[in-house]
Structures are given as C-alpha cells and as structure tokens.
C-alpha positions, 0 to 999 in steps of 0.5 A: 668508727670512732672513740668517745670520752664523755663526762656529765657533771652534777657539782662544781667539784666535779667540774674542776676535775673535768679538764684533767680527766677528759684529757686522760680519757681521750689520750688512751684511745688514739688508735680509735681515730687517727683522722681527727678529733673534736671537743664539746662542752655545754654548761648548765645554761646549755651554752655550747662550745666546740673546738678541735682542742681541749683548750677551746672548750669551757670544761671548767663550767661544763655540765657535759664535756665530750672528746671525740676521735675520728676514723674517716669511713664515709665523708672526710669533709671537715663539715662531717667532723664530730661532735656535730650539730644541727644547723641551729645548734640545738641538737648535738651528736657524738656517734661511734659506728655506722648507719648502713641505710643512711643513703635511703634515710637521706633520700626519704628525708630530702623528700620532706624538704630537709637539706644536707651539707655532707655525705655522712651518716652522722648528719642523717642521724641528726635529721632523723632525730629531729624528724622522728624523735627517738622513733628514728632508731627503728628506721636505722640499720647499723651498729652504734653507740651514740650520745645525743644532746638535745638543748631544747629539752635539756636532756642527754640521750645515751643509746646503743644498737640492737645487739650491742655491737659497738661498745660503750661503758659507764661509771656512776660516781656521786656527782658525775657519770663517765661514758667511754668506748673502752674501759681503760679510759675510765680506769685512768680517772679512778681505781675501781678494783676487781669485780670478784664474782665476775673474775671467779666465773671467768676462772671457771670458764663460764662465758655467759653473763646475764648482767652488764657487769665487767671485770671492774667493780662499778664499771658497767656496759650500757645495755644493748638495744637500750636508751637512757635519758639524763635530765640535765636540769637535775640538781644532783646526779640522777639514777640511770634508768635504761629502757629497751627500745628494740626487743628480739624476744617479742618473737618468742611467741610468734608462729614460725614462718610458713612455707617451704625450705626453698622459699625460705632459702630464697628469702635468706639469699635476698636478705643476705645480699642486701645486708652485704651490699649495705655493709660495703658502703664506704669511701675507704678500702674494704676487705674481708676475713676468710677463715676457710669456714662456711660463714666468712667464705660465703660473705666474701663470695657475696662481696665478690658478686656485689661489684666489679671491683677486685676485693681482698681477703685476709686469713690466718694459717699455720704450718700444715706439717706441724699443725694440720689439725688447726690449719684451714689453708686448704679450704681457703685455697679451694675457694681462691682457686674457684673465685680468684679473690686475692688472699693474703695470709699471716700466722701466729706462733707461741713466741709472738704470744709470749712477746705480745701478751701484755700489749694485747691484754692492754688492748682488750682491757680484760683477762684473755679468754683464749689465744684465739684473740691473738689470732684475730688480732693478727688478722686485723693487723694484716688487713691494716698492712694491706691498706684496708680500713673496713673488714667484713667479718662472719661473726654472728652466723653461728648464733643466728643460724644454729652453727655450734655443736651445742646446738646439735646436742640441744636438738638431740636432747629435746627430741628425747624430752618430747618423746621423739624416740626414733628421731632421738636414736637416729640423732644419737648415732650421727652425733656419736660418729661425729664425736668419734665416740660411742652412743653410751658415752655420748649419753653419759657425758651429755645428759650429765649436763642437765642441769648444768651450771651449779652442779658442774661447778660444784663437782669441779670444786669438790672432786679436785679438778679446780681445787685451786679455787677456794670454794667458800668464795663460790658459796659466798657469791651464790648466797647473794643471789641473782640480781633482778636484771639477771632473773628477768633476762633468764626468763626472756630466754625461757620464753622461747618455745623450742630449746634450740631457739632458747639456746640461740637467743641466749647466744645472741643476747647474753652468752656468746656474741657480747664477748665476741663483739668486744674482742672484735671491736678492740682487735680491729680498733687496735689497728684502726680497722672497722669490723662489720658484721653483715649476718647481724642485720636485724632483718636477717636475725628476725627472719632467722629466729622465726624459722622452724628448728629443722631449718637450722640444726639436726641430724648431723647438719648445722646451719642447714638453710645457710649451708644449702644456699652456700652449696650454690656458690662455694666448693663442696669441701667447705659446704660439707665441713662438719667441724667448727674451728673459727680462729682456732690455734694450737693452744693445747700444744703450745701450753704444754711445750713452748709456753710451759715455762711462761705459764708455770712462772705466771702461777708462781708470780707474786701478783697471783696473791692479789686474788684471794680465792686462788690457792697458789700451791694447788694452782701450781700443781694443776699447771704442772700436771697439765705440762706433764700430760696428767690432764687436758684442761688447757683452757683453765691453764690458759686462764691462769696464764692470762690472769697474771698479765691482766693483774700486772698490766692494770696494776690491780690489787 
C-alpha cells in the first residue's frame, strides 16, 4: 500500500515546474506510506536517476518524474523499495496495491530460470512483465494502480486492477499529464474548479456514475481494468486512449453454471477459502472489520480457521439504550462467544462528527455522501491503535451475491414482467411483511420507480421536494446529452439477460462499489492501514456472476448461496438476519437534534452562494422543515451540511 505522484512532461516549460509541483504533490500524502520514500526521473533520452530525496533526481530535465510513499506490507528489505527496476535498469515500476498470488507467480517464474533478490510482490511484477509483457496482468490476482516505464520501447504504461479497488487520478494539461493516488495532490498544482453537473447529481442523491469524472473539472479517474500506453517519444502531449484489458461483461451471454445448489455451495466455499488465505499474506499484523453482519463475520470466521494464530476484529457500536436500531453489538457478541475471536470496539457521536468533519472531508477529497464514512473512519482508526497494518473488509459481497434490498425488488418486478404471476404474488406478500407495509402500498411505491432516473428527479423539482435546486441547470445538463463513454457502459449493463444480473453488474462496475472503494481506501490510508477485500477476488466474482438468479435473491432471502454456506459456521442470529445495515449511524436523529444548529448554520453560510444552482432561501426552509419534523429526507439535509465543508476545505468557487 503506497502513494504515487507522477508528472509526464512534453515541453521545457513544463519541466521547469516539475520540482516544485512534484514536491507539493508528494507532501500531501505522508499518511499513505510512513516507511520510506523514493524518487525517479527519466529524461528524453530515457536516462534514469533514482534517489531517496527529490534533490537526487534530475527533475529539471525530466520527461517523467515519480515520487513514491512506501508502507511496508511484505518485505522491508531496502532492495524492495520503490520505484524498482529490473537488474538491467530497463524496466521501472511504481506500484500501489498487492499481488496476492505473487508467491505462486514467483515459483512459476523461477522454474524458467528467473532469480529474485527480494520477497516482494513488486519484483514479481517486473519479472512477469518481462516474461509475458502486458499479458502478465491476466496472471495476477490482486488490487493495484501501477506505472511501468519500459525504456526499451520508450513507453509509459498506466494500469488499474480489474475492479478499480486502488485509486489513480489524472489531469491532462496542454503540455503535461499528472497522475496521483489522491485528488488533493493534483489540486495542489492547479485550481480546476467544480464539476457542476457531477455536483448537481450528488445533491440529488444520485450515486451512480457511468463516467470517470470527479467533482473537479478536468480531474478524472483512470478507468478500472484499463491500461493506457503513453509514447515517450511523442513531440507533443498525446491523447490518452484507455483500453480495457479485462471485461466482466463477456459473461453476459454465457450460459449459467449447471449443477445443484449443493455443488455451487461447495465451489463457493473452495473459492472463498482460497481468497481469504491469499488475502492474509503479509509480514505485518492483520485484523478484520466486523460489523455484525453476514459478510464481515463470515470473513473473520474463515480467517480464524485459516491458521492457528490468534486474530483480532474491530467493530463500531452504539449505546443500545439510546440507539438500539443502529447498534449491532449483540450480533458481534454472539459471534465472539462462539469463536473466541478477540474483538475491540469504538463508537461515534455527533460531537465527534462536528469536530472532525473538516478533517474527514480533507481526507476524502469529496463532499461526504453520509455519516457512515465517519463510522468506517473510526473503525480503521481503532485497527491502527491496535497495531494492525492490514484489515480484511467485507465490501463487495452484497454486490457480488445479491445482498441489497433493491436486488429483491428487482427480482420481484422481473417476475411480473415475465408473467410469473404466482411467484410474483408470493414475493409481494413476503416483501410487504419485510417492509412493514401492505401489498398495495408496496406496488404503488415500487412500480412508480419504473422508469426511474429523469422522471423521479423532475418530480422532486416540480413538486417542491427539492425546490432549493434550480431546475434550469437540470435542463441544461440534460440537453448536453450523455457522453459516448456513458452510453457504451449503459449498453454493457443492458447486455445481461436477467434484470438481477444487470443490477449486480452495474453495482460492481459503476454504481456502488467504485464510490465505496474510494471511501475505504482513503479512510484506511488516513491511518496508514491497508484495506483488503477478499470477496472481490476475480475468480470468485466470475463464479458468482454465472450463478442463476435464484441462488442469489428472491422470496425474502438475499445472498442465498453465501447465507446457506454461512449457516455451517455462524450463529443463527447472524445468518437469519433480513435487515441490511453496514456502517449505519443514527444520522436521522443527530441531524434533527445534536447537529441541527450546525446544519442550519451550514446552509446559511456565505460559501453556499458559490454554487449557482442552490436557492439558499429554499434550502434554509428545507433544512428547518426537517428539524421541525415536517419531512424525513435526512440524506438531502446531510448533503447540504457536507457540501458547506467541502467548499470551505478546498476553497472552491
């Protein structure tokens, strides 16, 4: 786990700014690597200079200049430091992430006569690239954002892992390109301004983005599972043409796996155990986050079974006497009693949020979508206090196995669309009971979502729910039309046969996980903790996406296959849960009581005038109406609160 700052220059004037800008980018992320730093420059003739300080490289003549932060996970030998090169100095790599199967790859390469000097996965990347060129990516299991400089071919390769777990951002300027692990590094060298359409979607609560844009104009995310080759002999700055090197959507036309649920469950257990075993590879202390839900508890149990070592788990809890609805400590207690896994706990209160919102906003680079980000931040902080450098996290299971309530409703609607009326009626009764409502109300509110998107957002604007947002901007953004990139990705989603598979694919690739990856990476790195996600081993994901829908969700059960497997190992109180919480907090209560003054102050702040499509008077009325109990849209109230601090922290106009 590390931090990367890189500048690629295509003019002499750009080179003159390199030393200053690279130093500023590097200075923004000491939390991403406390164990060392390294610097690399290559000039137009591809002459390389490496050093442990910026002064030791030739940034004034650099075609490429790289600064690196090192958090030691596998090998602390000085020879494992980055940027690292092959023995002949022809290939260099700067790499953030983990290659979990590096031991198997190293053994395979040794058979071919390749020798290794370290126990690091970084050296394996170099050897694999030399042996297989870019096909080496298909051999790797892990998470990464990496830059490979190939002096022989005079090219720079920029590559992200299959799901985009490890972040990498970029900005293209007239005569240079910047790459960075966090957006704040790029912001230190330029003032890109607000991406208005992206912010507008945020204020509406729309979390799914089918483009690689960010909240900052001109700053984008390198696409997941992509590679771009930059010609270092180009006389002027070239365009970036990303190409996909791994494509999950290729399975959209594949037949579902044959076999019984029992066979599928056995295969799932084998894949999951193998993934957990690989994700435990580290020479530092490894713990796990346990919320009390199925996913994180199952990971912790497999982690416990994988070795004789004692393991720790970390949980965020609340006072049950006040917030029983949001506290999961009783589920954690049930598991701890059964397993004897050591569990350590922390909590969160509104005073901590009020005192730390500016700091957490700076960590996240973005306006915070919800207070759950604070809960996760606290959990990672506890792990670091306990001495853990690596933490296993259950993220990805809901997206991969059909664990969200909206997956159930997708199955339910699809039964109706396919004329499966008996199944639809049965499903309706079950969902109405789970939702504590009636079947007619369920039909009204859920079927009104088809189609969603534009209709729902226009309803909010026209009928006053979001009257504090100026609709003319909404019309302006819609008139511009969707970019080709978004259209192509939506077609990808539509290519899946079942509606559940479409939902899950969208969640994995574009809607849910990309945002969760960023929150998790930044929260973990704020405490110099590496978050690992065993449910997102690509073999496991490919297996899950080929399962028939009835092994995932339906008739009141979500994550059916995983849940049935967990019944062998976890308390019934956990495997029998039908609610979905995650890092839930008492946010609705806090905003109406403890944080009410802070939220009202936020919408009255002068900085809110910097956003032209917010009507301040109506926003103030909207917030006061929530505090007075006149509506329940706490999420929109939170977004206004978070927006004020983002504008201030990053001085955005």
